[in-house]
C-alpha positions in Angstrom: 0.0 0.0 0.0 1.4 3.4 -1.0 0.8 6.5 1.1 0.3 9.8 -0.8 0.4 13.3 0.8 1.0 15.4 -2.3 -1.5 16.7 -4.9 1.3 16.3 -7.5 1.2 12.5 -7.2 0.3 11.0 -10.6 -2.3 8.5 -9.3 -4.0 11.3 -7.3 -4.1 13.6 -10.3 -5.6 10.9 -12.5 -8.4 10.0 -10.1 -9.2 13.7 -9.6 -9.5 14.1 -13.3 -11.8 11.1 -13.6 -14.0 12.5 -10.9 -14.2 16.0 -12.5 -14.4 15.1 -16.2 -17.2 13.0 -17.8 -15.4 13.2 -21.1 -12.3 11.6 -19.5 -14.3 8.9 -17.8 -16.0 8.0 -21.1 -12.7 8.0 -23.0 -10.9 5.8 -20.5 -13.9 3.5 -19.9 -13.6 4.1 -16.1 -16.0 5.1 -13.3 -15.4 6.2 -9.8 -17.5 4.7 -6.9 -17.6 6.8 -3.8 -18.3 4.8 -0.7 -18.4 1.3 0.7 -21.9 0.5 -0.4 -21.2 1.0 -4.1 -18.0 -0.9 -3.9 -19.8 -3.8 -2.2 -22.5 -3.8 -4.9 -19.8 -3.9 -7.6 -17.9 -6.8 -6.0 -21.2 -8.7 -5.4 -21.9 -8.4 -9.1 -18.5 -10.1 -9.8 -16.4 -7.0 -10.6 -12.8 -6.4 -9.7 -11.7 -2.7 -9.1 -8.7 -1.2 -10.9 -7.7 0.8 -7.9 -8.8 1.8 -4.4 -8.1 5.1 -2.5 -8.5 5.2 1.2 -8.2 7.7 4.0 -7.0 6.8 7.5 -10.6 6.2 8.8 -11.3 3.8 5.9 -8.1 1.9 6.5 -9.2 1.3 10.1 -12.8 0.4 9.4 -13.4 -3.4 9.5 -16.1 -3.2 6.8 -13.8 -1.4 4.4 -10.9 -3.6 5.3 -12.9 -6.6 4.3 -13.8 -4.9 1.0 -10.2 -4.1 0.3 -9.3 -7.8 0.8 -12.1 -8.8 -1.6 -10.7 -6.3 -4.2 -7.3 -7.9 -4.7 -5.3 -7.5 -6.8 -6.5 -3.8 -7.1 -3.9 -1.1 -6.3 -4.5 0.4 -2.9 -3.4 4.0 -2.1 -3.7 5.6 1.3 -4.4 9.4 0.9 -3.8 12.1 3.4 -7.2 13.1 4.8 -7.1 16.5 3.1 -6.5 14.9 -0.3 -9.2 12.4 0.2 -11.7 15.0 1.3 -10.9 17.0 -1.8 -11.8 14.0 -4.0 -14.9 12.7 -2.2 -18.3 13.7 -3.7 -20.3 13.1 -0.5 -20.8 15.3 2.6 -19.7 12.6 5.0 -16.9 10.5 3.3 -16.9 6.8 4.2 -13.2 6.4 3.6 -13.0 4.5 0.3 -13.0 5.5 -3.4 -12.9 2.9 -6.1 -11.9 3.2 -9.7 -13.6 0.5 -11.8 -14.0 -0.4 -15.5 -17.4 0.8 -16.5 -19.4 -2.4 -17.2 -20.4 -2.9 -20.8 -24.1 -2.9 -21.5 -25.8 -5.7 -23.5 -27.9 -4.7 -26.5 -31.5 -4.8 -25.0 -33.4 -7.7 -26.6 -36.5 -7.0 -28.6 -38.4 -9.2 -26.2 -37.1 -7.7 -23.0 -39.2 -9.0 -20.1 -39.5 -5.7 -18.2 -37.9 -2.5 -19.6 -37.8 1.1 -18.6 -37.2 3.7 -21.4 -36.0 7.2 -20.4 -36.2 10.1 -22.9 -34.4 13.3 -22.1 -34.1 12.8 -18.3 -31.5 15.4 -17.6 -31.3 15.6 -13.8 -28.7 13.1 -12.5 -30.7 12.6 -9.3 -33.8 11.6 -11.4 -31.8 9.2 -13.5 -30.3 7.6 -10.5 -33.6 7.3 -8.7 -35.2 5.7 -11.7 -32.4 3.2 -12.0 -32.8 2.3 -8.4 -36.5 1.9 -8.7 -36.1 -0.2 -11.8 -33.7 -2.5 -10.1 -35.9 -2.7 -7.0 -39.0 -3.5 -9.1 -37.2 -6.3 -11.0 -36.7 -4.6 -14.4 -34.3 -6.3 -16.7 -33.2 -3.3 -18.9 -33.1 0.5 -18.7 -32.7 2.3 -22.0 -31.6 6.0 -22.1 -31.9 8.4 -25.0 -28.9 10.4 -26.0 -30.3 13.5 -24.2 -30.3 11.8 -20.8 -27.7 12.5 -18.1 -24.7 10.2 -18.2 -25.6 7.1 -16.3 -22.1 6.7 -14.8 -21.6 10.2 -13.4 -20.9 10.4 -9.7 -24.3 11.9 -8.9 -26.2 9.3 -10.8 -24.2 6.5 -9.1 -24.9 7.9 -5.7 -28.6 8.2 -6.3 -28.9 4.7 -7.7 -27.2 3.1 -4.7 -25.8 0.1 -6.5 -28.6 -0.4 -9.1 -26.1 0.0 -11.9 -24.9 -3.5 -11.1 -28.4 -5.0 -11.0 -29.9 -4.0 -14.3 -28.7 -3.8 -17.9 -28.1 -0.1 -18.8 -28.0 0.9 -22.4 -27.2 4.6 -23.2 -27.6 6.6 -26.4 -30.4 4.4 -27.6 -32.7 5.4 -30.5 -35.8 4.6 -28.5 -38.3 4.9 -31.3 -36.3 2.4 -33.4 -36.1 0.0 -30.5 -39.8 0.3 -29.9 -40.6 -0.4 -33.6 -38.9 -3.9 -33.1 -40.1 -4.5 -29.6 -42.4 -7.5 -29.3 -43.9 -6.7 -25.9 -46.4 -4.1 -24.7 -45.1 -0.5 -24.7 -46.8 2.1 -22.4 -46.0 5.8 -22.6 -46.7 7.7 -19.3 -48.6 10.9 -20.2 -50.5 13.2 -18.0 -53.3 13.7 -20.5 -53.8 10.1 -21.5 -57.4 8.8 -21.3 -56.6 5.4 -20.0 -55.4 4.8 -16.4 -52.2 3.0 -15.8 -54.1 0.8 -13.3 -56.4 -0.5 -16.0 -53.6 -2.0 -18.1 -52.4 -5.6 -17.9 -48.6 -5.3 -17.2 -47.9 -8.9 -16.5 -46.2 -9.9 -19.8 -43.3 -8.4 -21.6 -43.6 -4.6 -21.0 -41.7 -1.4 -21.7 -42.6 1.7 -19.7 -41.7 5.1 -21.2 -40.9 8.2 -19.0 -40.2 11.6 -20.5 -38.3 14.8 -19.8 -38.8 16.5 -16.5 -40.5 19.6 -18.1 -41.6 18.6 -21.5 -42.5 15.0 -20.9 -42.3 12.5 -23.8 -41.9 13.8 -27.3 -44.9 13.4 -29.6 -42.9 11.1 -31.9 -41.9 8.7 -29.1 -45.4 8.8 -27.5 -46.8 7.8 -30.9 -44.3 5.0 -31.2 -45.6 3.4 -28.0 -48.6 1.0 -28.4 -50.5 2.6 -25.5 -50.6 5.8 -23.5 -51.6 5.8 -19.9 -51.9 8.3 -17.1 -51.4 7.9 -13.3 -54.6 8.9 -11.6 -54.1 11.8 -9.2 -57.2 12.6 -7.2 -55.4 15.3 -5.2 -54.8 18.9 -6.0 -51.5 18.4 -7.7 -51.5 18.2 -11.5 -48.3 16.2 -12.1 -45.6 14.1 -10.5 -41.9 14.6 -11.2 -40.3 12.1 -13.6 -38.7 10.0 -11.0 -41.9 9.7 -9.0 -44.0 8.9 -12.0 -41.6 6.3 -13.2 -41.4 4.7 -9.8 -45.2 4.5 -9.5 -45.5 2.8 -12.9 -42.6 0.4 -12.2 -44.2 -0.8 -8.9 -47.6 -1.1 -10.4 -46.1 -3.5 -13.0 -44.2 -5.3 -10.2 -47.4 -5.7 -8.2 -49.2 -7.2 -11.1 -46.3 -9.5 -12.0 -46.0 -10.7 -8.5 -49.7 -11.5 -8.1 -49.6 -13.4 -11.4 
């Protein structure tokens, strides 16, 4: 284990660049996981980190020590607390940062059992929340349009809390083209739709579509779906935010599929 106390250290400068630059992460095919929970989820999914960066507290924490042992042969660097704090993206650092190869997505099949399609979801917190909800509801695939926030950004990773390693994530997808070949039921969530989400049969192969936070789904993509449905809202609020709407739809599908 190497100890680093200078910002001029090459390994420190590289991880700092990975954290600050999405372009660099994409070019290098690497992601940075901040915290023990994300590292554990990555290891549980069969991954092996490229490198770990610890502070003194992390080094002395039994949970993190066990994760370090599971991460062999990853390079391990002990950072001075001030250097570690400058890198961490959370308010209360847990003591471990992991550099990992970004998992490669599989092309989503045209008969995906349970898919979530996101069009133009730009807020990283919303993307992360939807990924987490999709994983919790048992979805197999999440497809993101080119206008969505980068799925492997630190903010999305934090919000998803390990969901990245539980579902297949496909980015930059032509959603309309994929829907044209999809053999299951596709449902566009739209506030003005005449049918209620709760009146649909979501037990078979199904793809749920969620649109941009402000504009919703584009007219072209909504038309590409086989059905449009609204979430009934008897209260005095006209709409839900994208993450909340997607979560409601995912768990209605999960409820029906479980009862079946």
